[in-house]
C-alpha positions in Angstrom: -31.3 1.5 -12.1 -32.3 1.1 -15.8 -30.4 -1.9 -17.5 -27.9 -1.5 -20.1 -29.0 -3.2 -23.5 -27.1 -5.9 -25.3 -27.7 -8.0 -28.1 -25.6 -10.8 -30.1 -25.2 -11.5 -33.4 -24.3 -14.9 -34.5 -25.9 -16.4 -31.3 -26.5 -20.0 -32.7 -23.1 -21.1 -32.0 -21.3 -22.5 -29.0 -19.7 -19.1 -28.0 -23.2 -17.7 -28.3 -24.7 -20.1 -26.3 -22.4 -19.4 -23.5 -22.7 -15.6 -23.6 -26.5 -15.9 -23.1 -25.8 -17.8 -19.6 -23.5 -15.0 -18.8 -26.3 -12.1 -19.9 -29.0 -13.8 -18.3 -27.2 -13.6 -14.8 -25.9 -10.4 -15.3 -27.8 -8.2 -12.8 -27.6 -5.2 -15.3 -27.5 -6.0 -18.6 -30.9 -6.9 -20.4 -30.8 -9.3 -23.4 -32.4 -7.2 -26.2 -32.1 -9.2 -29.5 -30.4 -12.5 -30.6 -29.7 -12.9 -34.1 -29.4 -16.2 -36.0 -30.4 -17.2 -39.7 -30.9 -20.6 -38.9 -33.0 -20.1 -35.7 -35.3 -17.1 -36.9 -38.5 -17.2 -34.9 -37.6 -19.8 -32.8 -37.8 -19.1 -28.8 -34.6 -18.6 -27.3 -35.6 -20.5 -24.0 -36.1 -23.5 -26.1 -32.7 -23.4 -27.0 -31.1 -22.3 -23.9 -32.0 -23.5 -20.5 -30.6 -20.4 -18.4 -32.8 -18.0 -20.1 -36.4 -17.6 -19.0 -38.0 -14.9 -21.2 -40.3 -14.9 -24.1 -37.4 -13.5 -26.6 -36.9 -15.2 -29.8 -34.2 -15.8 -32.4 -34.5 -13.1 -35.4 -32.7 -12.7 -38.9 -31.3 -9.1 -38.8 -28.7 -7.3 -41.2 -26.3 -5.1 -40.5 -28.9 -2.1 -40.6 -31.5 -3.8 -38.7 -28.8 -4.2 -36.1 -27.5 -0.7 -35.9 -31.3 0.6 -35.8 -31.6 -1.3 -32.6 -29.5 1.4 -30.9 -28.0 -0.9 -28.3 -25.6 0.1 -25.5 -23.6 -3.0 -26.7 -23.4 -5.3 -29.7 -21.5 -8.7 -29.6 -20.5 -10.1 -33.0 -19.8 -13.8 -32.7 -19.8 -14.2 -36.6 -17.0 -16.3 -38.5 -14.1 -14.5 -39.6 -14.5 -12.3 -42.7 -18.5 -11.4 -41.7 -18.1 -8.7 -39.2 -17.2 -5.7 -41.2 -21.2 -4.6 -42.7 -22.4 -4.9 -38.9 -19.7 -2.4 -37.7 -19.6 0.0 -40.6 -23.9 0.2 -40.1 -23.1 0.7 -36.3 -20.3 3.5 -37.1 -22.8 5.0 -39.6 -25.6 5.1 -36.8 -23.2 6.4 -34.4 -25.2 5.7 -31.3 -22.6 5.2 -28.9 -22.8 1.6 -29.2 -20.2 -0.6 -27.9 -18.9 -3.4 -30.2 -17.4 -6.4 -29.1 -16.3 -8.4 -32.1 -15.1 -12.2 -31.3 -13.8 -13.0 -34.9 -10.3 -12.3 -35.8 -11.2 -9.2 -38.0 -10.0 -6.3 -35.9 -7.3 -8.0 -34.1 -4.7 -6.2 -36.1 -6.5 -3.2 -36.2 -5.0 -0.2 -34.2 -8.2 1.8 -34.3 -9.6 -1.0 -32.3 -9.0 -2.2 -28.4 -7.2 -5.5 -28.1 -9.3 -7.0 -25.1 -7.1 -9.4 -23.3 -7.6 -7.7 -19.6 -4.7 -9.5 -17.6 -2.1 -8.4 -20.2 -2.7 -5.2 -21.9 -5.4 -3.6 -19.2 -3.0 -0.2 -18.7 -3.8 0.3 -22.5 -7.2 0.8 -21.8 -8.5 4.3 -23.0 -12.4 4.0 -22.9 -12.7 2.3 -26.5 -16.3 1.6 -28.0 -14.5 -1.0 -30.3 -13.2 -4.1 -28.7 -11.6 -7.0 -30.7 -11.7 -10.1 -28.3 -8.6 -12.3 -28.4 -8.4 -15.7 -29.7 -8.7 -18.7 -27.6 -5.2 -20.3 -28.5 -3.6 -16.7 -28.7 -4.9 -16.3 -25.2 -3.3 -19.2 -23.7 0.2 -18.4 -25.8 0.4 -14.8 -24.7 -0.3 -16.0 -20.8 2.4 -18.4 -21.2 5.0 -16.2 -22.8 4.4 -12.6 -21.5 6.2 -12.7 -17.9 9.4 -13.6 -19.3 9.3 -12.1 -22.9 12.1 -9.9 -22.0 14.3 -12.8 -21.1 13.9 -14.8 -24.4 16.9 -15.6 -26.8 14.9 -17.3 -29.4 11.2 -17.5 -30.6 8.8 -19.6 -28.2 7.4 -22.8 -29.9 4.2 -23.4 -28.7 2.0 -26.9 -29.3 -1.7 -26.8 -29.1 -4.1 -29.2 -28.8 -8.0 -28.1 -28.7 -11.3 -29.6 -28.2 -13.3 -30.0 -31.7 -16.0 -27.0 -30.3 -13.2 -24.9 -31.5 -13.9 -25.7 -34.9 -17.5 -24.5 -34.7 -20.8 -25.7 -35.8 -20.4 -25.7 -39.4 -19.5 -29.4 -40.4 -15.8 -29.9 -41.2 -13.2 -32.9 -40.6 -12.1 -30.9 -37.5 -15.4 -30.9 -35.4 -16.5 -34.5 -36.9 -16.3 -36.7 -33.9 -16.2 -39.8 -35.8 -13.2 -38.7 -37.8 -11.7 -37.4 -34.5 -12.3 -40.7 -32.9 -8.8 -42.1 -31.6 -7.4 -39.4 -33.4 -5.2 -36.0 -33.2 -5.4 -33.7 -36.1 -2.8 -31.4 -36.9 -4.0 -28.1 -39.0 -2.4 -24.9 -40.1 1.0 -25.6 -38.8 2.5 -22.6 -40.1 0.8 -19.2 -40.2 -1.8 -19.6 -38.1 -4.1 -16.9 -37.1 -3.7 -17.0 -33.7 0.3 -17.3 -34.4 0.4 -14.0 -36.0 -2.1 -12.2 -33.3 0.3 -13.6 -30.5 3.5 -12.5 -32.4 1.8 -9.0 -33.1 0.9 -8.1 -29.3 3.3 -9.7 -27.4 6.1 -7.9 -29.7 7.7 -11.0 -30.2 7.8 -13.6 -32.9 5.9 -17.1 -32.0 5.8 -20.5 -33.5 2.7 -22.3 -33.1 1.3 -25.7 -34.0 -2.3 -26.6 -33.5 -4.2 -29.8 -33.3 -7.8 -30.8 -32.9 -8.3 -33.7 -30.4 -11.6 -35.8 -29.7 -12.9 -33.7 -26.6 -15.6 -30.9 -26.9 -14.0 -28.3 -24.8 -10.8 -27.0 -23.0 -7.5 -26.7 -24.8 -3.8 -27.3 -23.8 -0.8 -25.1 -25.3 2.5 -26.3 -24.3 5.3 -23.8 -24.8 9.1 -24.3 -25.1 10.7 -20.7 -23.8 14.3 -20.2 -24.5 16.0 -18.0 -22.4 18.8 -15.8 -22.6 20.5 -16.9 -19.6 20.3 -19.6 -17.1 17.4 -19.2 -14.7 16.3 -21.5 -11.8 12.8 -22.7 -11.5 11.9 -20.6 -8.4 13.0 -17.0 -10.7 10.8 -18.4 -13.1 7.9 -19.1 -11.1 8.0 -15.9 -9.3 7.9 -14.2 -12.5 4.4 -15.9 -13.2 3.3 -15.5 -9.9 4.2 -11.7 -10.0 2.5 -11.2 -13.3 -1.1 -13.0 -12.3 -1.1 -12.7 -8.4 -4.0 -10.0 -8.7 -5.6 -11.9 -11.4 -9.0 -13.3 -10.6 -9.0 -15.7 -13.8 -5.5 -16.6 -14.1 -4.2 -19.3 -11.5 -0.4 -20.2 -11.4 -0.1 -23.8 -10.4 3.2 -25.9 -9.4 2.2 -28.6 -11.4 1.0 -29.0 -15.3 -2.8 -28.4 -15.8 -4.9 -30.9 -17.2 -7.4 -29.8 -19.8 -10.1 -32.1 -18.0 -9.8 -29.7 -14.8 -10.4 -26.5 -16.9 -13.8 -27.7 -18.8 -16.8 -25.3 -17.8 -14.4 -23.3 -16.0 -14.0 -19.3 -16.5 -10.3 -19.1 -15.5 -6.7 -20.1 -17.2 -4.4 -22.2 -15.6 -0.6 -21.7 -16.3 2.0 -24.3 -14.6 4.5 -26.8 -15.2 7.8 -24.7 -15.5 9.9 -27.6 -16.2 13.5 -26.7 -16.6 16.4 -28.2 -18.8 19.5 -29.2 -17.1 21.5 -26.1 -18.2 18.6 -23.7 -17.0 18.2 -21.8 -20.4 14.9 -23.8 -21.3 11.5 -23.7 -19.6 8.5 -25.9 -20.7 5.4 -24.0 -19.8 1.7 -25.4 -19.8 -1.3 -23.4 -20.0 -5.2 -24.7 -20.1 -8.4 -22.6 -20.7 -11.8 -23.6 -21.8 -12.1 -22.2 -25.6 -15.7 -21.5 -25.2 -15.3 -19.2 -21.8 -11.8 -17.6 -20.9 -11.2 -18.5 -24.5 -14.3 -16.3 -25.9 -17.5 -15.7 -23.8 -15.7 -14.8 -20.3 -13.3 -12.7 -21.9 -16.3 -11.0 -24.0 -18.0 -10.2 -20.8 -14.7 -9.1 -19.1 -14.8 -6.5 -21.9 -18.4 -5.7 -21.9 -18.1 -4.8 -17.8 -15.1 -2.5 -18.5 -16.7 -1.0 -21.3 -19.8 -0.1 -19.4 -18.2 0.5 -16.1 -19.2 -2.3 -14.2 -16.9 -4.4 -12.2 -14.9 -6.2 -14.4 -16.0 -9.6 -13.0 -19.8 -9.3 -12.8 -21.7 -12.3 -13.6 -18.3 -14.5 -14.1 -18.3 -17.2 -11.6 -14.8 -16.6 -10.0 
């Protein structure tokens, strides 16, 4: 069987590295190009120990990417940079599947929003897939099973490792500035707050922070219930929602971020109830580079190409 071809634009970043590892272990995908301005000409194998071939990084503009005629192109670019590539691929019209990891198309009705565990039934074979944000994934997984029972907007407190701030130097990925520190930012109107609110169909309040660890995030959410509930009822809702999902695990206790690093699934747990049964606190963790980005992208690539959703993903 001939392999499907796939290329990555923006392959230098943390997420690009994880995608390359997943693709290298995929029996039906061939990595045909990796585009990076900074690494142009360098051997991919010298930067990623999973990849064994002679492929080199190239610096491809939008037209050059479109001309490759790939089965799949993954855009792992900063926010605001995807449009020229999408326009060029649209114009070339070679049936290429595009998976965009930025926020650029998460609010575009013409694109499929690829959070499989919640929106799988909306899938109509689209070739333009917007990959959800890492925080937005954890927030939505924390709320969706009881969103019909809410009396007020959920409030989510998020803490992420500094890999979530990308590779461009800033205060939020400077280990020295983060040492013994917790750095709040974008405390209202964060992109993932708007994203989660949009796709859940309920307003969400979200407050993100960066911590000194490298990878993994925690979201702790207050859910205000319209009627008193028992803990068993709430847990049953979550277990029922995710019982067939290989990449979401429902725990009795609160999950720890240290246990989710380098894992491909999300964990949801705690379910601590207030005395009156009208508030439940839910904690979700995931690796922001994996289930929050690369693993989720691989789920979407597999579905778009007709493969088993979990191919190459360690379950």
